[in-house]
C-alpha positions in Angstrom: 111.1 98.1 121.9 108.5 96.0 120.0 105.5 95.3 122.2 102.3 95.7 120.1 99.4 98.0 121.1 97.1 96.5 123.8 94.2 96.9 121.5 95.5 94.1 119.3 93.4 91.0 119.7 92.0 87.8 118.2 88.4 87.7 117.0 86.5 84.5 117.5 87.9 81.2 118.6 90.1 79.0 116.4 88.2 75.8 115.8 89.6 73.4 113.1 89.6 69.8 112.1 92.3 67.7 110.4 91.8 66.6 106.8 92.3 63.0 105.6 95.7 63.8 104.0 97.2 64.2 107.5 98.8 67.5 106.5 96.1 70.1 106.2 93.8 71.6 108.9 90.4 73.2 107.9 88.7 76.0 109.9 85.3 75.0 111.1 84.2 78.6 111.8 85.3 82.2 111.0 88.4 83.4 112.9 90.5 86.6 112.7 92.8 89.1 114.3 92.8 92.9 114.8 96.3 94.3 114.7 98.0 97.1 116.7 96.8 99.6 114.0 93.2 98.5 114.2 93.3 96.7 110.9 91.2 93.6 110.6 92.6 90.3 109.4 89.6 88.0 108.9 90.0 84.3 108.0 86.9 82.6 106.8 85.5 79.2 107.7 86.7 76.3 105.4 90.1 77.9 105.0 92.8 75.2 104.8 96.2 75.7 106.3 99.4 73.7 106.7 101.8 75.9 108.5 104.0 76.2 105.5 104.3 80.0 105.7 106.7 79.4 108.7 110.0 78.2 107.3 110.5 74.5 108.3 113.8 75.2 109.9 111.9 77.2 112.5 109.9 74.2 113.5 112.8 73.2 115.8 111.9 76.4 117.7 108.1 76.2 117.7 107.4 72.5 117.2 104.4 71.9 114.9 102.7 75.2 113.8 99.5 73.5 114.9 100.4 73.5 118.6 101.5 75.9 121.3 101.6 79.7 121.4 102.3 80.0 117.7 99.2 78.2 116.5 96.7 81.0 116.2 99.3 83.4 114.8 100.4 80.9 112.2 96.8 80.5 110.9 96.5 84.3 110.3 100.0 84.3 108.6 99.3 81.1 106.5 96.0 82.5 105.1 97.4 85.9 104.1 100.5 84.3 102.6 98.2 82.2 100.5 95.7 84.8 99.3 98.3 87.6 98.9 95.9 90.5 99.1 98.3 92.6 101.2 102.0 93.4 100.9 104.3 90.7 102.2 106.1 92.9 104.8 102.7 93.8 106.3 101.7 90.1 106.5 104.9 89.2 108.3 104.4 92.1 110.7 100.9 90.9 111.7 102.5 87.5 112.6 104.6 89.4 115.2 101.6 91.2 116.6 99.6 87.9 116.8 102.5 86.1 118.6 102.7 88.8 121.2 98.9 88.6 121.9 99.4 84.8 122.1 101.9 85.2 124.9 105.2 84.7 123.0 108.0 86.7 124.7 109.2 89.8 122.9 112.7 88.5 122.2 111.4 85.3 120.8 108.7 87.1 118.7 111.4 89.4 117.3 113.5 86.4 116.4 110.6 84.7 114.7 109.6 87.9 112.9 113.2 88.3 111.6 113.4 84.7 110.4 110.0 84.9 108.6 110.9 88.3 107.1 114.1 86.8 105.8 113.0 83.4 104.6 109.2 83.5 104.6 107.0 83.9 101.5 107.4 87.0 99.3 105.4 88.3 96.4 105.1 91.4 94.2 102.9 94.4 94.5 101.5 93.4 91.1 100.3 90.1 92.6 98.6 92.0 95.5 96.8 94.2 92.9 95.6 91.3 90.8 94.6 89.2 93.7 92.5 92.0 95.1 90.7 92.4 91.8 90.1 88.6 91.6 88.6 88.5 95.1 86.3 91.4 94.4 85.1 89.8 91.2 84.3 86.4 92.9 82.6 87.5 96.1 79.4 85.5 96.8 77.7 87.7 99.3 77.0 91.4 99.8 78.4 91.1 103.3 81.7 89.8 102.0 81.8 92.5 99.3 81.2 95.2 101.9 84.1 93.8 104.0 86.4 93.9 101.0 85.4 97.4 100.2 86.4 98.4 103.7 89.8 96.9 103.1 90.5 98.0 99.6 88.6 101.3 99.6 88.6 102.4 103.2 86.6 105.2 104.6 88.4 108.3 105.9 90.4 107.6 109.1 90.1 103.8 108.6 93.3 101.9 109.0 95.0 100.6 105.9 97.3 97.7 105.1 100.4 99.6 104.5 103.8 97.9 104.8 106.0 99.4 107.4 108.8 101.5 105.9 112.2 100.3 107.2 114.1 103.2 108.7 117.8 103.8 108.9 119.4 101.6 111.5 122.3 102.0 113.9 125.4 101.3 112.0 126.7 98.9 114.6 123.5 96.9 114.6 123.4 96.8 110.8 127.0 95.6 110.6 126.3 92.9 113.3 123.3 91.6 111.3 125.4 91.5 108.1 127.7 89.1 109.9 124.8 86.8 110.7 124.0 86.4 106.9 126.0 84.5 104.4 125.5 84.9 100.7 126.9 81.9 98.8 129.3 81.3 101.5 130.5 84.9 102.2 129.1 87.7 104.3 127.6 90.8 102.5 130.4 93.0 103.8 133.0 90.7 102.3 131.1 90.6 99.0 131.0 94.4 98.8 134.7 94.7 99.5 135.3 92.2 96.6 133.1 94.3 94.3 130.4 91.8 93.8 127.2 93.0 92.3 123.6 91.9 92.8 123.4 88.2 91.9 119.8 86.8 91.5 121.1 83.2 91.6 122.9 83.6 95.0 122.0 81.7 98.1 121.4 83.6 101.3 121.6 81.9 104.7 120.7 83.4 108.1 122.4 82.1 111.2 119.6 82.2 113.7 121.7 81.7 116.9 123.9 84.6 116.1 121.0 86.8 115.1 119.3 86.0 118.4 122.3 87.3 120.3 122.4 90.4 118.2 118.7 91.2 118.7 119.0 90.7 122.5 122.0 93.0 122.6 120.6 95.9 120.6 116.8 95.5 121.2 115.9 97.0 117.8 112.4 97.9 116.5 110.8 95.7 113.9 111.5 98.4 111.3 115.2 98.4 112.2 115.3 94.6 111.9 113.7 94.7 108.5 116.1 97.5 107.3 119.1 95.6 108.5 118.1 92.4 106.9 117.4 94.2 103.6 120.9 95.8 103.7 122.4 92.5 104.6 121.0 90.9 101.5 121.4 93.8 99.1 123.6 91.6 96.8 120.6 89.5 96.0 117.2 89.8 94.3 114.6 91.0 96.8 112.4 88.1 95.8 115.2 85.6 95.9 113.8 82.1 96.5 117.1 80.7 97.8 116.9 82.0 101.3 117.5 79.6 104.2 117.9 79.5 107.9 120.7 77.8 109.8 119.8 76.6 113.3 122.7 74.3 113.8 124.5 76.6 116.2 121.4 78.0 117.9 122.0 78.0 121.7 119.9 75.4 123.6 118.3 78.2 125.6 116.9 79.8 122.5 115.5 76.4 121.3 113.8 75.8 124.7 112.5 79.3 125.5 
């Protein structure tokens, strides 16, 4: 499960140039992506990206976000993590779709999606609402305003940026995922048995090597992955900033895939 619709595709060619700070890249021309639902994800020329939307721990898997099969997908993901005009689960989902179109294998794309869902940027629905208003108020051209109207006030039957709703997962899969997550040194299951309540200051760590084995065994959908990760971290604040990824025990074949 998990292959995106064949209609998903990039729009335009990614052309960028490095900036003098040695960290940022700037797009020379418009670029974009159309996801498996037909929703457009335009990225305008002069956008600056740095790959920071991909947790740095994952760079041992992908190398620099500016190279290889993850490059184009990371640009789409970076931009929408910065502007925050769509819900964060939807933005992480398009990262998966774009990886598949770029030729990343389904098992690896699912692992990357899970890691970004777990430790990537998050923001509130209030931030989405306010950022949408801000962008509408500051548009410089009628063409850009029309594009935004299509996004925020779609015509009938037009695709909308709705975050996927996680569905109930297989109990064995959920339990397995819980064992791949530590919250301040204990697994969620142990915390529940000890009667711990939600703790906004907790640290949550995802063990990537173990999760990779679990995903390959159960072959879950993206919705099932999201639901299991949500349940595994239900002792913490949903917007908890202290989420990290442990790659120390990641098998060498995962790192080199």
